[in-house]
Biopython code that builds the backbone (N, CA, C, O; Angstrom):
import numpy as np
from Bio.PDB.StructureBuilder import StructureBuilder

atoms = [
    (1, "UNK", "N", (119.488, 94.743, 57.845)),
    (1, "UNK", "CA", (119.727, 95.932, 57.054)),
    (1, "UNK", "C", (118.416, 96.326, 56.369)),
    (1, "UNK", "O", (117.725, 95.488, 55.789)),
    (2, "UNK", "N", (118.089, 97.619, 56.451)),
    (2, "UNK", "CA", (116.865, 98.114, 55.827)),
    (2, "UNK", "C", (117.126, 98.488, 54.383)),
    (2, "UNK", "O", (118.201, 98.960, 54.014)),
    (3, "UNK", "N", (116.088, 98.257, 53.573)),
    (3, "UNK", "CA", (116.165, 98.695, 52.185)),
    (3, "UNK", "C", (115.975, 100.209, 52.124)),
    (3, "UNK", "O", (115.317, 100.799, 52.981)),
    (4, "UNK", "N", (116.554, 100.820, 51.109)),
    (4, "UNK", "CA", (116.357, 102.242, 50.886)),
    (4, "UNK", "C", (114.905, 102.468, 50.487)),
    (4, "UNK", "O", (114.394, 101.757, 49.620)),
    (5, "UNK", "N", (114.220, 103.445, 51.100)),
    (5, "UNK", "CA", (112.819, 103.673, 50.737)),
    (5, "UNK", "C", (112.690, 104.112, 49.285)),
    (5, "UNK", "O", (113.519, 104.855, 48.761)),
    (6, "UNK", "N", (111.640, 103.635, 48.661)),
    (6, "UNK", "CA", (111.362, 104.006, 47.283)),
    (6, "UNK", "C", (110.772, 105.416, 47.277)),
    (6, "UNK", "O", (109.858, 105.727, 48.040)),
    (7, "UNK", "N", (111.307, 106.247, 46.412)),
    (7, "UNK", "CA", (110.783, 107.609, 46.294)),
    (7, "UNK", "C", (109.548, 107.573, 45.411)),
    (7, "UNK", "O", (109.640, 107.594, 44.183)),
    (8, "UNK", "N", (108.403, 107.517, 46.051)),
    (8, "UNK", "CA", (107.170, 107.471, 45.284)),
    (8, "UNK", "C", (106.827, 108.861, 44.773)),
    (8, "UNK", "O", (107.325, 109.868, 45.275)),
    (9, "UNK", "N", (105.976, 108.891, 43.776)),
    (9, "UNK", "CA", (105.536, 110.153, 43.203)),
    (9, "UNK", "C", (104.875, 111.027, 44.269)),
    (9, "UNK", "O", (105.160, 112.222, 44.349)),
    (10, "UNK", "N", (104.009, 110.455, 45.074)),
    (10, "UNK", "CA", (103.319, 111.220, 46.122)),
    (10, "UNK", "C", (104.317, 111.758, 47.137)),
    (10, "UNK", "O", (104.217, 112.915, 47.545)),
    (11, "UNK", "N", (105.273, 110.942, 47.548)),
    (11, "UNK", "CA", (106.276, 111.373, 48.518)),
    (11, "UNK", "C", (107.077, 112.548, 47.967)),
    (11, "UNK", "O", (107.309, 113.532, 48.670)),
    (12, "UNK", "N", (107.494, 112.442, 46.715)),
    (12, "UNK", "CA", (108.259, 113.528, 46.098)),
    (12, "UNK", "C", (107.430, 114.807, 45.994)),
    (12, "UNK", "O", (107.923, 115.893, 46.297)),
    (13, "UNK", "N", (106.191, 114.683, 45.572)),
    (13, "UNK", "CA", (105.330, 115.868, 45.455)),
    (13, "UNK", "C", (105.123, 116.527, 46.814)),
    (13, "UNK", "O", (105.210, 117.749, 46.935)),
    (14, "UNK", "N", (104.849, 115.723, 47.829)),
    (14, "UNK", "CA", (104.657, 116.288, 49.164)),
    (14, "UNK", "C", (105.940, 116.947, 49.668)),
    (14, "UNK", "O", (105.892, 118.001, 50.302)),
    (15, "UNK", "N", (107.072, 116.333, 49.391)),
    (15, "UNK", "CA", (108.346, 116.918, 49.808)),
    (15, "UNK", "C", (108.564, 118.269, 49.117)),
    (15, "UNK", "O", (108.986, 119.231, 49.759)),
    (16, "UNK", "N", (108.284, 118.342, 47.834)),
    (16, "UNK", "CA", (108.430, 119.600, 47.094)),
    (16, "UNK", "C", (107.499, 120.658, 47.678)),
    (16, "UNK", "O", (107.908, 121.801, 47.882)),
    (17, "UNK", "N", (106.254, 120.285, 47.945)),
    (17, "UNK", "CA", (105.294, 121.238, 48.504)),
    (17, "UNK", "C", (105.747, 121.741, 49.871)),
    (17, "UNK", "O", (105.615, 122.929, 50.163)),
    (18, "UNK", "N", (106.276, 120.859, 50.706)),
    (18, "UNK", "CA", (106.787, 121.271, 52.017)),
    (18, "UNK", "C", (107.987, 122.202, 51.844)),
    (18, "UNK", "O", (108.129, 123.175, 52.585)),
    (19, "UNK", "N", (108.849, 121.909, 50.872)),
    (19, "UNK", "CA", (109.995, 122.785, 50.618)),
    (19, "UNK", "C", (109.539, 124.165, 50.142)),
    (19, "UNK", "O", (110.120, 125.179, 50.528)),
    (20, "UNK", "N", (108.506, 124.204, 49.311)),
    (20, "UNK", "CA", (107.966, 125.490, 48.876)),
    (20, "UNK", "C", (107.391, 126.254, 50.065)),
    (20, "UNK", "O", (107.652, 127.445, 50.233)),
    (21, "UNK", "N", (106.616, 125.567, 50.877)),
    (21, "UNK", "CA", (106.001, 126.208, 52.044)),
    (21, "UNK", "C", (107.072, 126.758, 52.985)),
    (21, "UNK", "O", (107.027, 127.925, 53.374)),
    (22, "UNK", "N", (108.028, 125.916, 53.343)),
    (22, "UNK", "CA", (109.092, 126.346, 54.265)),
    (22, "UNK", "C", (109.904, 127.490, 53.658)),
    (22, "UNK", "O", (110.250, 128.447, 54.351)),
    (23, "UNK", "N", (110.203, 127.387, 52.376)),
    (23, "UNK", "CA", (110.959, 128.436, 51.714)),
    (23, "UNK", "C", (110.233, 129.772, 51.730)),
    (23, "UNK", "O", (110.838, 130.808, 52.006)),
    (24, "UNK", "N", (108.948, 129.750, 51.438)),
    (24, "UNK", "CA", (108.162, 130.991, 51.461)),
    (24, "UNK", "C", (108.045, 131.544, 52.881)),
    (24, "UNK", "O", (108.049, 132.759, 53.081)),
    (25, "UNK", "N", (107.941, 130.659, 53.852)),
    (25, "UNK", "CA", (107.896, 131.078, 55.253)),
    (25, "UNK", "C", (109.197, 131.792, 55.625)),
    (25, "UNK", "O", (109.176, 132.851, 56.252)),
    (26, "UNK", "N", (110.327, 131.203, 55.234)),
    (26, "UNK", "CA", (111.621, 131.842, 55.501)),
    (26, "UNK", "C", (111.754, 133.167, 54.766)),
    (26, "UNK", "O", (112.308, 134.126, 55.303)),
    (27, "UNK", "N", (111.253, 133.223, 53.550)),
    (27, "UNK", "CA", (111.316, 134.470, 52.794)),
    (27, "UNK", "C", (110.563, 135.578, 53.524)),
    (27, "UNK", "O", (111.029, 136.716, 53.588)),
    (28, "UNK", "N", (109.410, 135.243, 54.066)),
    (28, "UNK", "CA", (108.617, 136.231, 54.817)),
    (28, "UNK", "C", (109.368, 136.744, 56.036)),
    (28, "UNK", "O", (109.135, 137.864, 56.490)),
    (29, "UNK", "N", (110.273, 135.919, 56.567)),
    (29, "UNK", "CA", (111.075, 136.317, 57.727)),
    (29, "UNK", "C", (112.343, 137.066, 57.308)),
    (29, "UNK", "O", (113.148, 137.447, 58.157)),
    (30, "UNK", "N", (112.519, 137.275, 56.011)),
    (30, "UNK", "CA", (113.701, 137.965, 55.527)),
    (30, "UNK", "C", (114.902, 137.066, 55.298)),
    (30, "UNK", "O", (116.002, 137.557, 55.043)),
    (31, "UNK", "N", (114.710, 135.773, 55.384)),
    (31, "UNK", "CA", (115.800, 134.802, 55.195)),
    (31, "UNK", "C", (115.798, 134.341, 53.734)),
    (31, "UNK", "O", (115.494, 133.186, 53.433)),
    (32, "UNK", "N", (116.138, 135.256, 52.847)),
    (32, "UNK", "CA", (116.005, 135.025, 51.409)),
    (32, "UNK", "C", (116.952, 133.954, 50.864)),
    (32, "UNK", "O", (116.581, 133.199, 49.966)),
    (33, "UNK", "N", (118.168, 133.885, 51.401)),
    (33, "UNK", "CA", (119.122, 132.878, 50.905)),
    (33, "UNK", "C", (118.622, 131.483, 51.239)),
    (33, "UNK", "O", (118.637, 130.597, 50.384)),
    (34, "UNK", "N", (118.179, 131.280, 52.476)),
    (34, "UNK", "CA", (117.635, 129.977, 52.873)),
    (34, "UNK", "C", (116.385, 129.656, 52.051)),
    (34, "UNK", "O", (116.186, 128.518, 51.627)),
    (35, "UNK", "N", (115.555, 130.661, 51.835)),
    (35, "UNK", "CA", (114.349, 130.471, 51.024)),
    (35, "UNK", "C", (114.706, 130.064, 49.601)),
    (35, "UNK", "O", (114.112, 129.138, 49.050)),
    (36, "UNK", "N", (115.665, 130.746, 49.013)),
    (36, "UNK", "CA", (116.081, 130.421, 47.645)),
    (36, "UNK", "C", (116.646, 129.011, 47.568)),
    (36, "UNK", "O", (116.401, 128.295, 46.598)),
    (37, "UNK", "N", (117.394, 128.613, 48.575)),
    (37, "UNK", "CA", (117.957, 127.261, 48.581)),
    (37, "UNK", "C", (116.846, 126.212, 48.617)),
    (37, "UNK", "O", (116.905, 125.224, 47.885)),
    (38, "UNK", "N", (115.846, 126.417, 49.453)),
    (38, "UNK", "CA", (114.746, 125.452, 49.550)),
    (38, "UNK", "C", (113.898, 125.418, 48.285)),
    (38, "UNK", "O", (113.576, 124.344, 47.776)),
    (39, "UNK", "N", (113.535, 126.602, 47.775)),
    (39, "UNK", "CA", (112.614, 126.688, 46.642)),
    (39, "UNK", "C", (113.314, 126.407, 45.321)),
    (39, "UNK", "O", (112.864, 125.574, 44.535)),
    (40, "UNK", "N", (114.411, 127.104, 45.084)),
    (40, "UNK", "CA", (115.014, 127.110, 43.763)),
    (40, "UNK", "C", (116.139, 126.086, 43.592)),
    (40, "UNK", "O", (116.683, 125.924, 42.499)),
    (41, "UNK", "N", (116.474, 125.409, 44.667)),
    (41, "UNK", "CA", (117.487, 124.360, 44.551)),
    (41, "UNK", "C", (116.905, 123.009, 44.950)),
    (41, "UNK", "O", (116.753, 122.121, 44.111)),
    (42, "UNK", "N", (116.580, 122.857, 46.227)),
    (42, "UNK", "CA", (116.134, 121.549, 46.704)),
    (42, "UNK", "C", (114.815, 121.099, 46.081)),
    (42, "UNK", "O", (114.692, 119.951, 45.654)),
    (43, "UNK", "N", (113.831, 121.992, 46.027)),
    (43, "UNK", "CA", (112.549, 121.623, 45.416)),
    (43, "UNK", "C", (112.730, 121.299, 43.933)),
    (43, "UNK", "O", (112.102, 120.375, 43.415)),
    (44, "UNK", "N", (113.583, 122.054, 43.258)),
    (44, "UNK", "CA", (113.807, 121.813, 41.826)),
    (44, "UNK", "C", (114.519, 120.480, 41.613)),
    (44, "UNK", "O", (114.192, 119.758, 40.672)),
    (45, "UNK", "N", (115.476, 120.142, 42.457)),
    (45, "UNK", "CA", (116.159, 118.842, 42.338)),
    (45, "UNK", "C", (115.133, 117.710, 42.451)),
    (45, "UNK", "O", (115.181, 116.752, 41.679)),
    (46, "UNK", "N", (114.215, 117.817, 43.398)),
    (46, "UNK", "CA", (113.175, 116.795, 43.539)),
    (46, "UNK", "C", (112.214, 116.821, 42.360)),
    (46, "UNK", "O", (111.724, 115.776, 41.932)),
    (47, "UNK", "N", (111.947, 117.995, 41.842)),
    (47, "UNK", "CA", (111.071, 118.116, 40.678)),
    (47, "UNK", "C", (111.657, 117.408, 39.458)),
    (47, "UNK", "O", (110.914, 116.879, 38.631)),
    (48, "UNK", "N", (112.982, 117.394, 39.343)),
    (48, "UNK", "CA", (113.614, 116.693, 38.224)),
    (48, "UNK", "C", (113.230, 115.215, 38.213)),
    (48, "UNK", "O", (113.030, 114.632, 37.148)),
    (49, "UNK", "N", (113.128, 114.608, 39.397)),
    (49, "UNK", "CA", (112.715, 113.200, 39.464)),
    (49, "UNK", "C", (111.285, 113.011, 38.986)),
    (49, "UNK", "O", (110.970, 112.001, 38.356)),
    (50, "UNK", "N", (110.421, 113.967, 39.277)),
    (50, "UNK", "CA", (109.036, 113.868, 38.813)),
    (50, "UNK", "C", (108.930, 114.074, 37.307)),
    (50, "UNK", "O", (108.137, 113.411, 36.639)),
    (51, "UNK", "N", (109.717, 114.980, 36.782)),
    (51, "UNK", "CA", (109.676, 115.249, 35.344)),
    (51, "UNK", "C", (110.043, 113.996, 34.559)),
    (51, "UNK", "O", (109.519, 113.768, 33.469)),
    (52, "UNK", "N", (110.925, 113.199, 35.100)),
    (52, "UNK", "CA", (111.314, 111.942, 34.443)),
    (52, "UNK", "C", (110.121, 111.002, 34.261)),
    (52, "UNK", "O", (110.136, 110.135, 33.387)),
    (53, "UNK", "N", (109.095, 111.177, 35.085)),
    (53, "UNK", "CA", (107.916, 110.318, 35.006)),
    (53, "UNK", "C", (106.910, 110.776, 33.953)),
    (53, "UNK", "O", (106.059, 109.996, 33.526)),
    (54, "UNK", "N", (107.007, 112.040, 33.534)),
    (54, "UNK", "CA", (106.008, 112.551, 32.592)),
    (54, "UNK", "C", (106.583, 112.855, 31.217)),
    (54, "UNK", "O", (105.842, 113.128, 30.273)),
    (55, "UNK", "N", (107.899, 112.807, 31.108)),
    (55, "UNK", "CA", (108.523, 113.125, 29.828)),
    (55, "UNK", "C", (109.541, 112.055, 29.456)),
    (55, "UNK", "O", (110.271, 111.548, 30.307)),
    (56, "UNK", "N", (109.575, 111.727, 28.186)),
    (56, "UNK", "CA", (110.510, 110.717, 27.690)),
    (56, "UNK", "C", (111.921, 111.295, 27.630)),
    (56, "UNK", "O", (112.136, 112.415, 27.168)),
    (57, "UNK", "N", (112.861, 110.511, 28.102)),
    (57, "UNK", "CA", (114.282, 110.857, 28.052)),
    (57, "UNK", "C", (114.748, 110.817, 26.601)),
    (57, "UNK", "O", (114.610, 109.788, 25.940)),
    (58, "UNK", "N", (115.301, 111.924, 26.090)),
    (58, "UNK", "CA", (115.712, 111.991, 24.685)),
    (58, "UNK", "C", (117.223, 111.878, 24.508)),
    (58, "UNK", "O", (117.735, 112.069, 23.405)),
    (59, "UNK", "N", (117.936, 111.569, 25.588)),
    (59, "UNK", "CA", (119.393, 111.529, 25.530)),
    (59, "UNK", "C", (119.854, 110.265, 26.228)),
    (59, "UNK", "O", (119.437, 110.007, 27.357)),
    (60, "UNK", "N", (120.682, 109.488, 25.606)),
    (60, "UNK", "CA", (121.079, 108.189, 26.135)),
    (60, "UNK", "C", (122.293, 108.304, 27.063)),
    (60, "UNK", "O", (123.383, 107.838, 26.733)),
    (61, "UNK", "N", (122.088, 108.931, 28.233)),
    (61, "UNK", "CA", (123.149, 109.030, 29.228)),
    (61, "UNK", "C", (122.495, 109.248, 30.582)),
    (61, "UNK", "O", (121.603, 110.086, 30.712)),
    (62, "UNK", "N", (122.927, 108.511, 31.580)),
    (62, "UNK", "CA", (122.401, 108.664, 32.922)),
    (62, "UNK", "C", (123.555, 108.703, 33.907)),
    (62, "UNK", "O", (124.459, 107.869, 33.858)),
    (63, "UNK", "N", (123.515, 109.677, 34.799)),
    (63, "UNK", "CA", (124.480, 109.767, 35.888)),
    (63, "UNK", "C", (123.673, 109.688, 37.175)),
    (63, "UNK", "O", (122.990, 110.645, 37.542)),
    (64, "UNK", "N", (123.747, 108.566, 37.855)),
    (64, "UNK", "CA", (122.912, 108.353, 39.036)),
    (64, "UNK", "C", (123.335, 109.217, 40.220)),
    (64, "UNK", "O", (122.592, 109.323, 41.196)),
    (65, "UNK", "N", (124.495, 109.826, 40.153)),
    (65, "UNK", "CA", (124.981, 110.635, 41.270)),
    (65, "UNK", "C", (124.671, 112.122, 41.122)),
    (65, "UNK", "O", (124.554, 112.832, 42.120)),
    (66, "UNK", "N", (124.540, 112.588, 39.903)),
    (66, "UNK", "CA", (124.287, 114.006, 39.665)),
    (66, "UNK", "C", (123.025, 114.127, 38.821)),
    (66, "UNK", "O", (123.073, 113.992, 37.598)),
    (67, "UNK", "N", (121.904, 114.381, 39.472)),
    (67, "UNK", "CA", (120.604, 114.420, 38.785)),
    (67, "UNK", "C", (120.539, 115.513, 37.725)),
    (67, "UNK", "O", (119.884, 115.353, 36.695)),
    (68, "UNK", "N", (121.222, 116.621, 37.985)),
    (68, "UNK", "CA", (121.135, 117.761, 37.071)),
    (68, "UNK", "C", (121.970, 117.584, 35.807)),
    (68, "UNK", "O", (121.768, 118.292, 34.820)),
    (69, "UNK", "N", (122.898, 116.649, 35.838)),
    (69, "UNK", "CA", (123.830, 116.511, 34.724)),
    (69, "UNK", "C", (123.097, 116.161, 33.434)),
    (69, "UNK", "O", (122.441, 115.124, 33.341)),
    (70, "UNK", "N", (123.216, 117.028, 32.455)),
    (70, "UNK", "CA", (122.633, 116.888, 31.126)),
    (70, "UNK", "C", (121.113, 116.795, 31.129)),
    (70, "UNK", "O", (120.518, 116.319, 30.162)),
    (71, "UNK", "N", (120.487, 117.243, 32.197)),
    (71, "UNK", "CA", (119.030, 117.196, 32.270)),
    (71, "UNK", "C", (118.401, 117.965, 31.120)),
    (71, "UNK", "O", (117.439, 117.506, 30.504)),
    (72, "UNK", "N", (118.954, 119.140, 30.839)),
    (72, "UNK", "CA", (118.372, 119.980, 29.789)),
    (72, "UNK", "C", (118.487, 119.353, 28.412)),
    (72, "UNK", "O", (117.700, 119.681, 27.524)),
    (73, "UNK", "N", (119.440, 118.468, 28.212)),
    (73, "UNK", "CA", (119.553, 117.747, 26.942)),
    (73, "UNK", "C", (118.630, 116.537, 26.905)),
    (73, "UNK", "O", (118.127, 116.161, 25.846)),
    (74, "UNK", "N", (118.412, 115.933, 28.065)),
    (74, "UNK", "CA", (117.613, 114.718, 28.142)),
    (74, "UNK", "C", (116.109, 114.986, 28.094)),
    (74, "UNK", "O", (115.355, 114.200, 27.522)),
    (75, "UNK", "N", (115.681, 116.082, 28.686)),
    (75, "UNK", "CA", (114.257, 116.389, 28.809)),
    (75, "UNK", "C", (114.002, 117.778, 28.228)),
    (75, "UNK", "O", (113.743, 118.734, 28.960)),
    (76, "UNK", "N", (114.077, 117.871, 26.938)),
    (76, "UNK", "CA", (114.049, 119.165, 26.263)),
    (76, "UNK", "C", (112.717, 119.898, 26.402)),
    (76, "UNK", "O", (112.693, 121.128, 26.447)),
    (77, "UNK", "N", (111.628, 119.171, 26.470)),
    (77, "UNK", "CA", (110.317, 119.823, 26.608)),
    (77, "UNK", "C", (110.235, 120.570, 27.944)),
    (77, "UNK", "O", (109.817, 121.727, 27.981)),
    (78, "UNK", "N", (110.625, 119.922, 29.023)),
    (78, "UNK", "CA", (110.553, 120.537, 30.354)),
    (78, "UNK", "C", (111.685, 121.520, 30.590)),
    (78, "UNK", "O", (111.570, 122.393, 31.451)),
    (79, "UNK", "N", (112.754, 121.400, 29.860)),
    (79, "UNK", "CA", (113.895, 122.288, 30.027)),
    (79, "UNK", "C", (113.490, 123.741, 29.836)),
    (79, "UNK", "O", (114.041, 124.631, 30.484)),
    (80, "UNK", "N", (112.533, 123.984, 28.953)),
    (80, "UNK", "CA", (112.088, 125.356, 28.710)),
    (80, "UNK", "C", (111.438, 125.976, 29.938)),
    (80, "UNK", "O", (111.428, 127.199, 30.079)),
    (81, "UNK", "N", (110.897, 125.150, 30.826)),
    (81, "UNK", "CA", (110.227, 125.673, 32.020)),
    (81, "UNK", "C", (111.190, 125.873, 33.187)),
    (81, "UNK", "O", (110.838, 126.533, 34.165)),
    (82, "UNK", "N", (112.396, 125.315, 33.103)),
    (82, "UNK", "CA", (113.338, 125.406, 34.213)),
    (82, "UNK", "C", (113.658, 126.848, 34.591)),
    (82, "UNK", "O", (113.816, 127.150, 35.774)),
    (83, "UNK", "N", (113.753, 127.726, 33.631)),
    (83, "UNK", "CA", (114.067, 129.127, 33.935)),
    (83, "UNK", "C", (112.998, 129.752, 34.824)),
    (83, "UNK", "O", (113.294, 130.652, 35.610)),
    (84, "UNK", "N", (111.771, 129.287, 34.708)),
    (84, "UNK", "CA", (110.693, 129.793, 35.560)),
    (84, "UNK", "C", (110.815, 129.282, 36.996)),
    (84, "UNK", "O", (110.344, 129.928, 37.932)),
    (85, "UNK", "N", (111.444, 128.133, 37.164)),
    (85, "UNK", "CA", (111.604, 127.539, 38.490)),
    (85, "UNK", "C", (112.785, 128.153, 39.240)),
    (85, "UNK", "O", (112.817, 128.135, 40.471)),
    (86, "UNK", "N", (113.743, 128.690, 38.512)),
    (86, "UNK", "CA", (114.975, 129.225, 39.113)),
    (86, "UNK", "C", (115.144, 130.665, 38.620)),
    (86, "UNK", "O", (115.893, 130.926, 37.679)),
    (87, "UNK", "N", (114.440, 131.589, 39.266)),
    (87, "UNK", "CA", (114.419, 132.974, 38.802)),
    (87, "UNK", "C", (115.380, 133.883, 39.561)),
    (87, "UNK", "O", (115.533, 135.053, 39.208)),
    (88, "UNK", "N", (116.026, 133.362, 40.596)),
    (88, "UNK", "CA", (117.020, 134.157, 41.309)),
    (88, "UNK", "C", (116.606, 134.582, 42.700)),
    (88, "UNK", "O", (115.445, 134.479, 43.095)),
    (89, "UNK", "N", (117.590, 135.059, 43.421)),
    (89, "UNK", "CA", (117.504, 135.416, 44.834)),
    (89, "UNK", "C", (116.278, 136.256, 45.211)),
    (89, "UNK", "O", (115.654, 135.995, 46.239)),
    (90, "UNK", "N", (115.934, 137.224, 44.426)),
    (90, "UNK", "CA", (114.836, 138.121, 44.789)),
    (90, "UNK", "C", (113.478, 137.668, 44.239)),
    (90, "UNK", "O", (112.493, 138.399, 44.343)),
    (91, "UNK", "N", (113.425, 136.478, 43.660)),
    (91, "UNK", "CA", (112.170, 136.022, 43.035)),
    (91, "UNK", "C", (111.726, 134.652, 43.566)),
    (91, "UNK", "O", (111.322, 133.778, 42.800)),
    (92, "UNK", "N", (111.809, 134.487, 44.879)),
    (92, "UNK", "CA", (111.391, 133.218, 45.471)),
    (92, "UNK", "C", (109.903, 132.963, 45.281)),
    (92, "UNK", "O", (109.501, 131.836, 44.993)),
    (93, "UNK", "N", (109.080, 134.002, 45.439)),
    (93, "UNK", "CA", (107.632, 133.827, 45.281)),
    (93, "UNK", "C", (107.279, 133.448, 43.841)),
    (93, "UNK", "O", (106.445, 132.572, 43.613)),
    (94, "UNK", "N", (107.906, 134.100, 42.890)),
    (94, "UNK", "CA", (107.635, 133.804, 41.481)),
    (94, "UNK", "C", (108.081, 132.388, 41.115)),
    (94, "UNK", "O", (107.397, 131.681, 40.375)),
    (95, "UNK", "N", (109.233, 131.988, 41.642)),
    (95, "UNK", "CA", (109.724, 130.630, 41.378)),
    (95, "UNK", "C", (108.807, 129.587, 42.011)),
    (95, "UNK", "O", (108.492, 128.573, 41.388)),
    (96, "UNK", "N", (108.383, 129.835, 43.239)),
    (96, "UNK", "CA", (107.467, 128.915, 43.923)),
    (96, "UNK", "C", (106.145, 128.813, 43.174)),
    (96, "UNK", "O", (105.587, 127.724, 43.034)),
    (97, "UNK", "N", (105.647, 129.944, 42.694)),
    (97, "UNK", "CA", (104.393, 129.951, 41.920)),
    (97, "UNK", "C", (104.532, 129.104, 40.658)),
    (97, "UNK", "O", (103.626, 128.343, 40.318)),
    (98, "UNK", "N", (105.658, 129.230, 39.968)),
    (98, "UNK", "CA", (105.885, 128.463, 38.738)),
    (98, "UNK", "C", (105.970, 126.971, 39.029)),
    (98, "UNK", "O", (105.428, 126.162, 38.277)),
    (99, "UNK", "N", (106.642, 126.603, 40.107)),
    (99, "UNK", "CA", (106.759, 125.183, 40.474)),
    (99, "UNK", "C", (105.390, 124.625, 40.844)),
    (99, "UNK", "O", (105.018, 123.539, 40.398)),
    (100, "UNK", "N", (104.639, 125.367, 41.659)),
    (100, "UNK", "CA", (103.307, 124.911, 42.056)),
    (100, "UNK", "C", (102.395, 124.774, 40.838)),
    (100, "UNK", "O", (101.652, 123.799, 40.729)),
    (101, "UNK", "N", (102.446, 125.723, 39.940)),
    (101, "UNK", "CA", (101.623, 125.653, 38.722)),
    (101, "UNK", "C", (101.985, 124.435, 37.888)),
    (101, "UNK", "O", (101.101, 123.762, 37.358)),
    (102, "UNK", "N", (103.272, 124.146, 37.767)),
    (102, "UNK", "CA", (103.725, 122.975, 37.017)),
    (102, "UNK", "C", (103.185, 121.691, 37.658)),
    (102, "UNK", "O", (102.687, 120.805, 36.963)),
    (103, "UNK", "N", (103.286, 121.600, 38.975)),
    (103, "UNK", "CA", (102.783, 120.415, 39.680)),
    (103, "UNK", "C", (101.276, 120.259, 39.471)),
    (103, "UNK", "O", (100.794, 119.157, 39.208)),
    (104, "UNK", "N", (100.540, 121.354, 39.588)),
    (104, "UNK", "CA", (99.086, 121.300, 39.420)),
    (104, "UNK", "C", (98.698, 120.904, 37.999)),
    (104, "UNK", "O", (97.683, 120.239, 37.789)),
    (105, "UNK", "N", (99.490, 121.303, 37.047)),
    (105, "UNK", "CA", (99.211, 120.998, 35.643)),
    (105, "UNK", "C", (99.441, 119.524, 35.320)),
    (105, "UNK", "O", (98.718, 118.945, 34.509)),
    (106, "UNK", "N", (100.441, 118.918, 35.948)),
    (106, "UNK", "CA", (100.863, 117.573, 35.553)),
    (106, "UNK", "C", (100.535, 116.460, 36.551)),
    (106, "UNK", "O", (100.618, 115.282, 36.203)),
    (107, "UNK", "N", (100.168, 116.814, 37.775)),
    (107, "UNK", "CA", (99.968, 115.797, 38.813)),
    (107, "UNK", "C", (98.751, 116.137, 39.665)),
    (107, "UNK", "O", (98.255, 117.263, 39.643)),
    (108, "UNK", "N", (98.286, 115.157, 40.406)),
    (108, "UNK", "CA", (97.265, 115.382, 41.422)),
    (108, "UNK", "C", (98.031, 115.638, 42.712)),
    (108, "UNK", "O", (98.737, 114.761, 43.211)),
    (109, "UNK", "N", (97.885, 116.852, 43.249)),
    (109, "UNK", "CA", (98.696, 117.236, 44.401)),
    (109, "UNK", "C", (97.855, 117.341, 45.667)),
    (109, "UNK", "O", (96.625, 117.356, 45.617)),
    (110, "UNK", "N", (98.537, 117.412, 46.789)),
    (110, "UNK", "CA", (97.916, 117.563, 48.095)),
    (110, "UNK", "C", (97.306, 118.965, 48.174)),
    (110, "UNK", "O", (98.033, 119.954, 48.262)),
    (111, "UNK", "N", (95.989, 119.051, 48.143)),
    (111, "UNK", "CA", (95.288, 120.346, 48.111)),
    (111, "UNK", "C", (95.536, 121.172, 49.373)),
    (111, "UNK", "O", (95.668, 122.394, 49.303)),
    (112, "UNK", "N", (95.597, 120.503, 50.528)),
    (112, "UNK", "CA", (95.808, 121.243, 51.768)),
    (112, "UNK", "C", (97.165, 121.940, 51.779)),
    (112, "UNK", "O", (97.273, 123.097, 52.184)),
    (113, "UNK", "N", (98.200, 121.227, 51.333)),
    (113, "UNK", "CA", (99.529, 121.842, 51.245)),
    (113, "UNK", "C", (99.544, 122.966, 50.213)),
    (113, "UNK", "O", (100.140, 124.016, 50.454)),
    (114, "UNK", "N", (98.905, 122.762, 49.083)),
    (114, "UNK", "CA", (98.861, 123.800, 48.058)),
    (114, "UNK", "C", (98.155, 125.045, 48.581)),
    (114, "UNK", "O", (98.604, 126.163, 48.327)),
    (115, "UNK", "N", (97.067, 124.864, 49.301)),
    (115, "UNK", "CA", (96.347, 126.007, 49.867)),
    (115, "UNK", "C", (97.185, 126.738, 50.912)),
    (115, "UNK", "O", (97.152, 127.966, 50.992)),
    (116, "UNK", "N", (97.931, 125.986, 51.705)),
    (116, "UNK", "CA", (98.807, 126.616, 52.709)),
    (116, "UNK", "C", (99.890, 127.437, 52.026)),
    (116, "UNK", "O", (100.247, 128.515, 52.501)),
    (117, "UNK", "N", (100.414, 126.932, 50.914)),
    (117, "UNK", "CA", (101.427, 127.670, 50.142)),
    (117, "UNK", "C", (100.820, 128.945, 49.598)),
    (117, "UNK", "O", (101.421, 130.014, 49.702)),
    (118, "UNK", "N", (99.652, 128.845, 49.026)),
    (118, "UNK", "CA", (98.980, 130.024, 48.437)),
    (118, "UNK", "C", (98.665, 131.058, 49.522)),
    (118, "UNK", "O", (98.690, 132.261, 49.260)),
    (119, "UNK", "N", (98.372, 130.594, 50.731)),
    (119, "UNK", "CA", (98.077, 131.499, 51.842)),
    (119, "UNK", "C", (99.293, 132.342, 52.231)),
    (119, "UNK", "O", (99.147, 133.381, 52.874)),
    (120, "UNK", "N", (100.474, 131.904, 51.849)),
    (120, "UNK", "CA", (101.686, 132.673, 52.142)),
    (120, "UNK", "C", (101.939, 133.769, 51.098)),
    (120, "UNK", "O", (102.928, 134.498, 51.176)),
    (121, "UNK", "N", (101.038, 133.872, 50.131)),
    (121, "UNK", "CA", (101.108, 135.032, 49.243)),
    (121, "UNK", "C", (101.493, 134.794, 47.813)),
    (121, "UNK", "O", (101.840, 135.745, 47.112)),
    (122, "UNK", "N", (101.448, 133.551, 47.343)),
    (122, "UNK", "CA", (101.767, 133.370, 45.911)),
    (122, "UNK", "C", (100.507, 133.303, 45.090)),
    (122, "UNK", "O", (100.573, 133.154, 43.870)),
]
sb = StructureBuilder()
sb.init_structure("model")
sb.init_model(0)
sb.init_chain("A")
sb.init_seg("    ")
for serial, (resi, resn, name, xyz) in enumerate(atoms, 1):
    if name == "N":
        sb.init_residue(resn, " ", resi, " ")
    sb.init_atom(name, np.array(xyz, "f"), 0.0, 1.0, " ", f" {name:<3s}", serial, name[0])
structure = sb.get_structure()
């Protein structure tokens, strides 16, 4: 039996960047719902795991099955930025830009992936 792979910080960041890239690519093709799902849902869910590494949990409750549950109460500093990450169906580029900016501010990211994302117009 194999052990479950550990979600490293680099793996999560690269996954988020790939989700942003794919989402923006789909948006350019007019597939806005799929783009919104990748950028504003899946990438944000993975971003929540990274935020846990840079901000202290201020709420004594953990639900290992639902990452979003009480996140805004637990990580109040980052909670203010969540609205920028989830701006709605017609704002995939703006949401992707906010997520990328957050990653660049707090982590060392894969420059090649970031440049590819920026080349798609953010």
